[in-house]
One Martini backbone bead per residue (centre of mass of N, CA, C, O) as a GRO file, in nm:
protein
  137
    1MET     BB    1   0.100   0.034   0.016
    2SER     BB    2   0.051   0.404  -0.039
    3HIS     BB    3   0.098   0.474   0.293
    4GLU     BB    4   0.051   0.698   0.585
    5VAL     BB    5  -0.026   0.682   0.939
    6ASN     BB    6  -0.089   0.960   1.167
    7ILE     BB    7  -0.111   1.007   1.501
    8GLU     BB    8  -0.254   1.286   1.687
    9ASN     BB    9  -0.336   1.439   1.968
   10GLN     BB   10  -0.423   1.187   2.138
   11GLY     BB   11  -0.633   1.096   1.887
   12ALA     BB   12  -0.772   1.358   1.746
   13GLY     BB   13  -0.575   1.285   1.500
   14VAL     BB   14  -0.522   1.238   1.136
   15VAL     BB   15  -0.261   1.148   0.896
   16VAL     BB   16  -0.281   1.091   0.541
   17SER     BB   17  -0.028   0.966   0.339
   18LEU     BB   18  -0.006   0.975  -0.014
   19TYR     BB   19   0.125   0.750  -0.283
   20GLY     BB   20   0.112   0.711  -0.605
   21VAL     BB   21  -0.105   0.452  -0.635
   22ILE     BB   22  -0.462   0.493  -0.589
   23THR     BB   23  -0.743   0.338  -0.449
   24GLY     BB   24  -1.056   0.299  -0.334
   25ARG     BB   25  -0.997   0.046  -0.167
   26GLU     BB   26  -0.772   0.170   0.004
   27LEU     BB   27  -0.937   0.402   0.131
   28THR     BB   28  -1.150   0.224   0.274
   29SER     BB   29  -0.946   0.069   0.443
   30ILE     BB   30  -0.825   0.306   0.595
   31ASN     BB   31  -1.088   0.418   0.713
   32GLU     BB   32  -1.160   0.165   0.875
   33HIS     BB   33  -0.903   0.162   1.050
   34ILE     BB   34  -0.941   0.432   1.189
   35TYR     BB   35  -1.212   0.361   1.333
   36GLU     BB   36  -1.108   0.101   1.480
   37ALA     BB   37  -0.866   0.276   1.633
   38ASP     BB   38  -1.137   0.442   1.780
   39PRO     BB   39  -1.313   0.338   2.045
   40ASN     BB   40  -1.337   0.634   2.210
   41LYS     BB   41  -1.407   0.872   2.021
   42LYS     BB   42  -1.160   1.115   1.966
   43LEU     BB   43  -1.201   1.197   1.688
   44ARG     BB   44  -1.180   1.530   1.498
   45TYR     BB   45  -0.957   1.471   1.264
   46GLN     BB   46  -0.876   1.470   0.904
   47VAL     BB   47  -0.591   1.410   0.686
   48TRP     BB   48  -0.578   1.404   0.327
   49ASP     BB   49  -0.278   1.343   0.136
   50PHE     BB   50  -0.238   1.385  -0.233
   51SER     BB   51   0.035   1.523  -0.330
   52ASP     BB   52   0.191   1.222  -0.408
   53VAL     BB   53  -0.007   1.149  -0.626
   54GLU     BB   54  -0.028   1.006  -0.946
   55ILE     BB   55  -0.279   0.798  -0.912
   56LEU     BB   56  -0.645   0.807  -0.917
   57GLU     BB   57  -0.862   0.523  -0.849
   58MET     BB   58  -1.201   0.619  -0.890
   59LYS     BB   59  -1.530   0.566  -0.801
   60THR     BB   60  -1.839   0.637  -0.705
   61GLU     BB   61  -1.861   0.387  -0.519
   62ASP     BB   62  -1.618   0.462  -0.340
   63ILE     BB   63  -1.730   0.725  -0.231
   64GLU     BB   64  -1.986   0.606  -0.108
   65LYS     BB   65  -1.839   0.421   0.092
   66LEU     BB   66  -1.698   0.642   0.251
   67VAL     BB   67  -1.958   0.787   0.338
   68LEU     BB   68  -2.082   0.546   0.487
   69GLN     BB   69  -1.860   0.530   0.698
   70ASP     BB   70  -1.903   0.817   0.807
   71MET     BB   71  -2.200   0.786   0.882
   72GLU     BB   72  -2.155   0.565   1.094
   73GLU     BB   73  -1.958   0.730   1.272
   74ALA     BB   74  -2.151   0.980   1.330
   75ILE     BB   75  -2.339   0.843   1.534
   76SER     BB   76  -2.087   0.833   1.767
   77ASN     BB   77  -1.887   1.067   1.599
   78SER     BB   78  -1.910   1.373   1.576
   79ASN     BB   79  -1.745   1.656   1.490
   80GLN     BB   80  -1.580   1.650   1.206
   81HIS     BB   81  -1.279   1.703   1.022
   82ILE     BB   82  -1.212   1.703   0.658
   83ALA     BB   83  -0.906   1.708   0.492
   84ILE     BB   84  -0.818   1.784   0.147
   85ILE     BB   85  -0.514   1.722  -0.032
   86GLY     BB   86  -0.475   1.871  -0.360
   87SER     BB   87  -0.482   1.863  -0.685
   88SER     BB   88  -0.692   1.886  -0.950
   89ARG     BB   89  -0.535   1.685  -1.125
   90THR     BB   90  -0.547   1.449  -0.919
   91LEU     BB   91  -0.856   1.455  -0.816
   92ARG     BB   92  -1.074   1.510  -1.046
   93GLY     BB   93  -1.335   1.579  -0.841
   94VAL     BB   94  -1.353   1.381  -0.601
   95ASP     BB   95  -1.380   1.585  -0.370
   96ASN     BB   96  -1.648   1.717  -0.462
   97LEU     BB   97  -1.816   1.459  -0.451
   98TYR     BB   98  -1.769   1.399  -0.158
   99HIS     BB   99  -1.888   1.659  -0.041
  100TYR     BB  100  -2.171   1.626  -0.159
  101ILE     BB  101  -2.247   1.347  -0.045
  102SER     BB  102  -2.190   1.414   0.250
  103ASP     BB  103  -2.393   1.647   0.279
  104CYS     BB  104  -2.643   1.458   0.207
  105TRP     BB  105  -2.591   1.202   0.410
  106VAL     BB  106  -2.475   1.270   0.689
  107LYS     BB  107  -2.568   1.548   0.860
  108THR     BB  108  -2.393   1.498   1.165
  109GLY     BB  109  -2.101   1.674   1.168
  110PHE     BB  110  -1.954   1.666   0.903
  111GLN     BB  111  -1.659   1.828   0.765
  112SER     BB  112  -1.548   1.936   0.438
  113LYS     BB  113  -1.225   2.020   0.275
  114SER     BB  114  -1.023   2.181   0.039
  115PHE     BB  115  -0.663   2.180  -0.042
  116ASN     BB  116  -0.324   2.273  -0.142
  117ASN     BB  117  -0.224   2.264   0.170
  118MET     BB  118  -0.129   2.202   0.494
  119ASP     BB  119  -0.152   2.480   0.628
  120ASP     BB  120  -0.450   2.536   0.557
  121ALA     BB  121  -0.566   2.285   0.689
  122ARG     BB  122  -0.462   2.343   0.979
  123SER     BB  123  -0.605   2.615   1.015
  124TRP     BB  124  -0.892   2.508   0.994
  125ILE     BB  125  -0.872   2.312   1.231
  126ALA     BB  126  -0.772   2.526   1.448
  127SER     BB  127  -1.034   2.705   1.441
  128ASP     BB  128  -1.272   2.532   1.553
  129GLN     BB  129  -1.516   2.510   1.394
  130PRO     BB  130  -1.817   2.441   1.377
  131VAL     BB  131  -2.008   2.196   1.269
  132GLU     BB  132  -2.208   2.196   0.998
  133ILE     BB  133  -2.535   2.149   0.889
  134LYS     BB  134  -2.635   2.049   0.578
  135LYS     BB  135  -2.821   2.106   0.296
  136CYS     BB  136  -2.977   1.929   0.047
  137SER     BB  137  -3.054   2.003  -0.315
   0.00000   0.00000   0.00000
């Protein structure tokens, strides 16, 4: 697998650094592992860094599965921020589709946003803005 997962802030955050060729199956596996590794539901933010990804192989079904995992997690651990870092060339709109589906399905306090760099993502997380529940139109 082409990734590294670092837990930080006593389990309140996780940074997933991805590189090389990444598939939707790998992302859902990583996401599942993150939630299983947090039995006390301390997680408040996730940073998914696609900066070093060469090829991202994802289908709509993969994004839906990620959102379903997040939706299940939100039942017992809402109020999380998910930062996605990467260029539009690498992400090819996958991030926007994730944001849209997540806003429509999760609705229980997960908030996601895309960034071009780690500094901006960390600033957003550090701002500790309350997670808003959005309406899907």
